[in-house]
C-alpha positions in Angstrom: 123.2 88.4 -27.1 122.1 91.2 -29.4 124.2 94.3 -30.0 122.9 97.8 -30.9 122.3 99.3 -34.3 123.0 96.0 -36.1 126.7 96.4 -35.2 128.7 93.4 -36.0 131.5 92.1 -33.7 134.4 90.4 -35.2 135.1 86.9 -33.9 138.1 87.2 -31.7 139.8 85.3 -29.0 140.4 88.3 -26.8 141.1 87.3 -23.2 139.8 89.7 -20.7 142.0 90.7 -17.8 141.1 89.6 -14.3 139.9 93.1 -13.6 137.6 93.1 -16.6 136.3 89.7 -15.7 135.4 90.8 -12.2 133.6 93.9 -13.4 131.8 92.2 -16.2 130.8 89.5 -13.8 129.4 92.1 -11.5 127.6 94.2 -14.2 126.1 91.8 -16.6 122.8 91.8 -14.9 120.8 91.2 -18.1 121.7 87.6 -17.9 119.8 87.1 -14.7 117.2 89.9 -14.9 114.4 90.2 -17.4 114.2 93.0 -19.9 111.5 95.6 -19.3 109.5 97.6 -21.8 110.6 101.1 -22.3 107.6 102.7 -20.5 107.6 100.2 -17.6 108.7 101.3 -14.1 109.5 98.3 -11.9 111.1 99.1 -8.5 114.5 97.5 -7.8 113.9 94.2 -5.8 115.1 94.2 -2.2 116.9 91.5 -0.3 114.4 88.8 0.6 116.2 87.5 3.7 117.2 91.0 5.1 117.0 91.6 8.8 114.9 94.5 10.0 116.7 97.9 9.8 115.4 101.4 10.5 114.1 103.4 7.5 115.2 106.7 9.0 118.0 107.5 11.4 118.7 111.0 12.8 116.6 114.1 12.3 115.5 116.3 9.4 117.9 119.1 8.6 117.4 122.9 8.6 119.1 124.8 5.8 122.4 126.2 7.1 124.0 127.8 4.0 127.8 128.0 3.7 128.8 131.6 4.5 130.4 133.5 3.1 129.0 131.9 0.0 131.7 130.3 -2.2 132.5 132.0 -5.5 130.1 130.8 -8.2 131.6 128.5 -10.8 132.2 130.6 -14.0 129.9 129.7 -16.9 131.7 127.7 -19.5 130.2 128.9 -22.8 130.7 125.4 -24.3 128.9 123.6 -21.5 125.4 123.4 -20.2 124.5 126.0 -17.6 124.5 125.1 -13.9 125.6 122.0 -12.1 124.1 119.4 -14.4 126.4 119.0 -17.4 129.0 116.4 -16.4 129.9 113.6 -14.0 131.2 116.1 -11.5 128.7 118.9 -12.5 130.6 121.7 -14.0 133.8 122.9 -15.7 135.6 123.0 -12.3 134.6 119.4 -11.6 133.5 120.9 -8.2 130.8 118.3 -7.1 129.0 121.2 -5.5 125.4 122.6 -6.0 124.1 126.1 -5.5 120.6 124.7 -4.9 119.3 122.7 -1.9 118.9 118.9 -1.9 116.7 116.8 0.3 116.5 117.9 4.0 115.1 114.6 5.2 111.5 115.8 5.7 109.1 112.8 5.2 111.6 111.3 2.8 110.3 109.4 -0.2 112.4 106.7 -2.0 111.7 105.5 -5.5 113.7 103.3 -7.9 113.5 101.8 -11.3 114.9 98.5 -12.4 116.7 98.8 -15.7 118.5 95.5 -15.6 121.9 97.1 -16.2 124.3 99.1 -14.1 123.9 102.9 -14.4 126.9 105.1 -13.9 126.9 108.6 -15.5 123.8 110.8 -15.1 123.3 114.3 -16.6 120.3 116.5 -17.2 118.9 118.4 -20.2 117.5 121.9 -19.9 114.0 120.6 -19.6 114.9 118.5 -16.6 114.9 115.2 -18.3 117.6 112.7 -17.1 120.2 111.2 -19.4 121.5 108.1 -17.7 124.2 105.8 -19.1 123.6 102.1 -18.7 126.4 99.5 -19.3 125.8 96.6 -21.6 128.0 93.6 -22.4 127.9 91.0 -25.2 130.0 88.1 -26.5 133.6 88.2 -27.3 134.5 91.1 -24.9 131.9 93.4 -26.5 130.6 96.3 -24.4 128.6 99.5 -25.1 127.0 102.4 -23.3 123.3 103.1 -23.9 121.9 106.6 -23.3 118.5 106.4 -21.6 116.1 109.4 -21.5 114.4 109.2 -18.1 111.4 111.1 -16.7 112.8 112.8 -13.5 109.5 112.2 -11.6 108.3 108.8 -12.6 111.7 107.4 -13.6 110.1 105.9 -16.7 112.3 105.4 -19.7 111.1 107.6 -22.5 113.7 106.7 -25.2 117.0 104.9 -25.6 120.1 105.5 -27.8 122.8 102.8 -27.9 126.3 104.0 -28.6 128.6 101.9 -30.9 130.1 98.7 -29.6 133.6 98.6 -28.0 135.8 95.6 -27.7 137.2 95.5 -24.2 140.9 94.8 -24.0 142.1 95.1 -20.4 139.5 97.8 -19.5 136.4 97.4 -17.4 134.1 99.8 -19.2 133.5 100.5 -22.9 134.3 103.8 -24.5 132.0 106.7 -23.9 131.8 107.0 -20.1 132.9 110.6 -19.9 130.4 112.7 -21.8 129.1 116.2 -21.1 126.0 118.3 -22.1 127.0 121.3 -24.3 125.5 124.8 -24.5 123.1 123.7 -27.2 121.7 120.9 -25.0 123.4 118.0 -26.7 125.3 115.1 -25.2 128.9 115.3 -26.5 130.5 111.8 -26.4 133.4 110.0 -28.0 132.7 106.7 -29.8 134.6 103.7 -31.0 134.4 105.0 -34.6 137.1 107.5 -33.6 134.5 110.3 -33.8 132.8 112.7 -31.4 129.0 112.6 -31.5 126.6 115.4 -30.5 123.3 113.7 -29.5 120.3 116.0 -29.1 116.6 115.3 -28.2 113.3 116.6 -29.2 110.5 116.3 -26.7 110.7 112.8 -25.2 112.9 111.3 -27.9 116.6 111.3 -28.9 117.3 112.4 -32.4 118.7 109.2 -33.9 121.0 111.0 -36.4 123.7 112.8 -34.3 126.1 115.4 -35.6 129.4 113.7 -36.0 133.0 114.9 -36.1 135.3 112.3 -37.6 138.8 112.1 -36.1 140.0 109.1 -38.2 143.5 109.9 -39.4 144.1 112.4 -36.6 144.9 109.7 -34.1 146.4 106.2 -34.5 144.1 103.6 -36.0 144.2 101.4 -32.8 143.7 104.4 -30.4 140.5 105.9 -29.0 139.3 108.9 -27.2 138.6 108.3 -23.5 138.0 111.8 -22.0 136.7 115.1 -23.4 135.7 118.5 -22.2 135.1 122.0 -23.7 137.3 125.0 -22.9 136.1 128.6 -22.7 137.4 129.4 -26.2 135.3 127.0 -28.2 137.7 124.0 -28.4 136.8 120.5 -27.4 139.8 118.9 -25.6 140.3 115.1 -25.5 142.7 112.5 -24.2 143.2 109.2 -25.8 143.8 105.7 -24.3 147.4 105.7 -25.8 148.5 109.0 -24.5 147.5 111.8 -26.9 146.0 115.1 -25.8 144.2 117.0 -28.5 141.8 119.7 -29.4 138.9 119.8 -31.9 137.8 123.1 -33.4 134.3 122.5 -34.7 134.4 125.8 -36.7 137.5 125.0 -38.7 137.6 123.4 -42.1 138.0 119.6 -42.2 141.7 118.8 -42.2 142.4 121.7 -39.9 140.0 120.8 -37.1 142.3 118.7 -34.9 145.6 119.5 -33.2 147.4 116.9 -31.1 150.4 116.5 -28.8 151.9 113.3 -27.4 151.7 112.9 -23.6 154.6 111.6 -21.5 155.1 107.9 -22.1 155.0 105.3 -19.4 151.9 106.7 -17.6 148.2 105.9 -17.6 145.5 108.5 -17.9 142.5 107.2 -16.0 140.4 110.3 -15.0 138.6 113.3 -16.4 139.5 116.9 -17.3 138.9 120.2 -15.4 139.0 123.5 -17.2 139.2 127.1 -16.0 138.3 130.5 -17.5 142.0 131.4 -18.0 142.5 128.6 -20.6 144.0 126.0 -18.2 143.3 122.4 -18.9 144.0 120.2 -15.9 144.3 116.4 -15.7 146.5 113.8 -14.0 148.2 110.6 -15.0 149.2 107.7 -12.8 152.4 109.6 -12.1 151.9 113.4 -12.3 149.5 116.3 -12.3 149.4 118.5 -15.5 148.3 121.9 -16.8 148.1 122.3 -20.5 147.1 125.4 -22.6 146.4 125.8 -26.3 148.7 128.0 -28.4 147.4 130.4 -31.0 146.8 127.5 -33.4 145.0 125.4 -30.9 147.9 123.0 -30.3 148.1 121.6 -26.7 151.2 122.8 -24.9 152.3 121.6 -21.5 152.4 124.6 -19.1 153.6 122.8 -16.0 153.8 119.3 -14.5 154.1 118.2 -10.9 155.0 114.5 -10.2 153.3 112.8 -7.2 153.5 109.5 -5.4 151.5 107.1 -7.5 152.0 104.2 -5.1 152.9 100.6 -5.8 149.6 99.1 -6.7 145.9 99.7 -7.6 144.0 100.2 -4.4 140.5 100.6 -5.9 140.2 100.9 -9.7 142.6 103.6 -11.1 146.3 103.4 -11.3 147.7 106.3 -9.3 145.3 109.0 -8.3 141.6 108.0 -8.4 140.5 111.6 -8.7 139.6 113.9 -11.6 141.2 117.3 -10.7 139.0 119.8 -8.9 139.5 123.5 -9.2 139.1 125.8 -6.2 138.3 129.5 -6.5 140.7 131.4 -8.7 144.0 129.9 -7.5 144.0 126.2 -6.7 143.6 122.7 -8.1 143.4 119.6 -5.9 143.7 115.8 -6.3 144.7 112.9 -4.1 147.8 110.7 -4.6 148.1 107.0 -4.2 151.0 106.9 -1.7 151.7 103.9 0.6 150.6 103.3 3.2 148.5 106.5 3.4 147.2 108.7 0.7 147.4 112.5 0.7 145.2 115.3 -0.4 147.4 117.5 -2.7 146.7 121.2 -3.4 148.6 123.0 -6.1 148.7 126.6 -7.3 147.3 126.4 -10.7 148.6 129.7 -12.3 151.0 129.4 -15.2 153.9 130.8 -13.3 154.3 130.9 -9.5 157.0 132.1 -7.2 158.2 129.4 -4.8 156.6 126.0 -4.5 153.6 125.1 -6.6 152.5 122.5 -4.1 150.5 124.2 -1.3 150.1 121.1 0.9 150.1 117.3 1.1 147.8 116.3 3.9 147.7 112.6 4.9 144.1 111.3 5.5 142.6 108.2 7.1 144.4 105.3 8.7 147.7 103.9 7.2 146.9 100.8 5.1 143.2 101.8 5.0 143.1 104.9 2.8 142.1 105.2 -0.9 139.6 107.1 -3.0 138.1 106.7 -6.4 135.9 109.7 -6.2 136.6 113.3 -7.3 137.0 115.7 -4.4 134.3 118.1 -3.4 135.8 121.6 -3.3 134.7 125.2 -2.6 137.1 128.2 -2.7 139.0 127.1 0.4 137.4 123.8 1.6 137.9 120.2 0.4 135.8 117.1 1.3 137.5 113.7 0.7 135.9 110.3 1.3 137.5 107.0 1.9 136.9 104.1 -0.6 139.4 101.6 1.0 138.0 98.1 0.9 135.7 98.8 -2.0 137.3 97.6 -5.2 136.1 95.7 -8.2 134.6 92.7 -6.4 131.0 93.2 -5.2 131.3 90.6 -2.6 133.5 93.0 -0.6 130.4 94.8 0.5 127.9 91.8 0.5 126.8 89.5 3.3 126.7 92.3 5.8 130.2 93.6 5.1 131.1 97.2 4.5 134.1 99.4 3.6 136.7 101.3 5.7 135.0 104.4 7.0 136.1 108.0 6.7 135.1 111.5 5.6 137.5 114.4 6.1 137.2 118.2 5.6 140.4 120.0 4.8 140.7 123.8 4.6 143.5 125.9 3.0 145.2 128.1 5.5 144.3 131.8 5.4 147.8 132.7 4.3 147.6 130.2 1.4 150.8 128.4 2.5 149.4 125.3 4.0 146.3 123.3 4.8 144.7 121.8 8.0 142.1 119.2 8.8 138.9 120.7 10.2 137.1 117.4 11.1 137.0 113.7 10.3 133.8 111.5 10.4 134.8 107.9 11.1 131.2 106.6 11.4 130.5 106.1 7.7 132.3 105.4 4.5 131.3 106.8 1.1 130.1 104.5 -1.6 128.7 107.0 -4.1 130.8 110.0 -4.9 129.8 112.6 -2.3 128.2 116.0 -3.2 127.8 119.3 -1.4 124.9 121.7 -1.3 126.2 125.3 -0.7 122.6 126.4 0.0 121.8 124.0 2.8 125.2 123.1 4.1 124.7 119.3 3.7 127.2 116.8 2.3 125.4 113.9 0.6 126.6 110.4 -0.1 125.3 106.8 -0.3 126.6 104.6 2.5 126.4 101.1 3.7 126.2 100.0 7.3 127.6 96.7 8.6 125.0 94.0 9.0 123.0 93.1 10.9 123.9 89.5 10.0 124.0 89.1 6.2 121.9 92.2 5.6 123.1 94.7 3.0 121.4 98.0 4.0 122.1 101.0 1.7 121.4 104.5 3.0 121.1 108.0 1.5 123.2 109.9 4.0 123.5 113.6 4.8 126.4 115.2 6.9 126.9 118.6 8.3 129.5 120.7 6.4 130.5 122.6 9.4 130.9 119.8 12.0 131.1 116.6 9.9 128.3 115.0 12.0 125.9 112.6 10.4 122.5 114.5 10.3 120.2 111.8 8.9 120.1 108.6 6.9 117.3 107.2 4.7 117.2 103.5 3.8 117.1 103.2 0.0 116.9 99.4 -0.1 118.6 96.3 1.3 120.4 94.0 -1.1 123.1 93.8 -3.7 121.1 95.4 -6.5 121.4 98.7 -4.6 125.2 98.6 -4.8 126.4 101.9 -6.2 129.9 100.6 -7.2 131.6 104.0 -6.6 129.2 105.9 -8.8 128.3 109.5 -8.4 125.3 111.0 -6.6 123.4 113.8 -8.3 121.0 116.5 -7.2 118.6 117.3 -10.1 117.3 120.8 -11.0 114.2 119.8 -9.1 116.1 119.2 -5.8 115.7 115.5 -5.8 118.7 113.2 -5.3 119.5 110.5 -8.0 122.2 107.9 -8.4 122.9 104.9 -10.4 123.2 101.4 -8.9 124.2 98.1 -10.5 120.6 97.4 -11.5 119.0 100.8 -12.3 118.4 104.2 -10.7 117.4 105.3 -7.1 115.9 108.6 -6.1 115.2 110.3 -2.7 113.2 113.5 -2.2 111.4 115.3 0.6 107.7 114.5 1.0 104.9 116.8 1.9 
């Protein structure tokens, strides 16, 4: 199998973990699917033996905005404007949009078969999609490829393979957590121990990215897994072996990088949230952290709050499966991984607080049937959490008519700020793609999968009411395993269309005339 940019892979006898083997087995679709020309748009094939299922369930929605309107997310000067710069949209990792998504009026479904799983999707200022596709080669090799996609036709305009990674006990290659910066560039960490800034001109990537070399700043066998910009111009990063660091692009070489060792014995599996006060928030498999930079840019631990990381991996991550989500000016929220029932945790995020930092720990879903691998949706006072229990690394868990454990719950912080309460729980459906919220129309979106009939695997784009939790409508996107989202995120583009990656390409839903 060819690898990008003429990269050579050393012959090695690396033995992949059972987790990696499962994921690779699920995602290497290029072995069984043909490769398509860059400008070819082939729809994703559907299940040939599927039983009849309805295309549309429910009724079209009427916009019902969230009032009073939640506080706007502050513009991070180092990140793209709006809700289109990262996995979870913005510097708060809010998973909310201040534009409307599909209302279910004459819905139209389109898709493109890329032959590889697609996970992160972001947008350039001109509306073009940047989608990351997963590629695997021999000897444990894996790499991400950036795909420049037309948001209307879903045709591939250009491709940019990132350097090859050798997978050692991980299920995805380096480079999953990128963001779009204020100059419309993809900022991504690579296996070369460098941070690349990839721009585009027209319908093509610029093939010579700006690079910041971090060799010598971190250990030779370490690599950068997560990165995000703060409001003061620093790029923060976390490495696989437990280093938190900052990159000052304006400093002279040799003075650009400052690092601090993170607490040992923990795993750092999720992304970074950042607020306008200089707080950097992330979690490990054991605790929730806030860090701040000192006057020299050195990361300093501001506070730490241990949580119950549980006894085993329930979906993918060890400990919490959530990237922290910031709420208004005061709070940050994650879930734990407690047994037998997980909790939504809300903390006061200020540097110093009087009394307990933990506002609440709310148990959600049924004991023995609660887990999530998706970042929480959050407004100033409301949290939406979905249940991923029963949806791990093996695709067969949701094939042959099977589905996951159901559950969506809305939790609000009490008016006095000293507790939380459950507003509603929807036990009809279970989230597959990370859910998203439109503040403008009051709809919560996800991609869900019904049970059966028979061996039919019917995947639906689903909208729920923010106020009541009721299912408003569902649109069939396609039956069959190639429509499996594998816990990916769902996105609403600047054009109001919904997009998400599946294990064979991209699916889109939008309102028709």
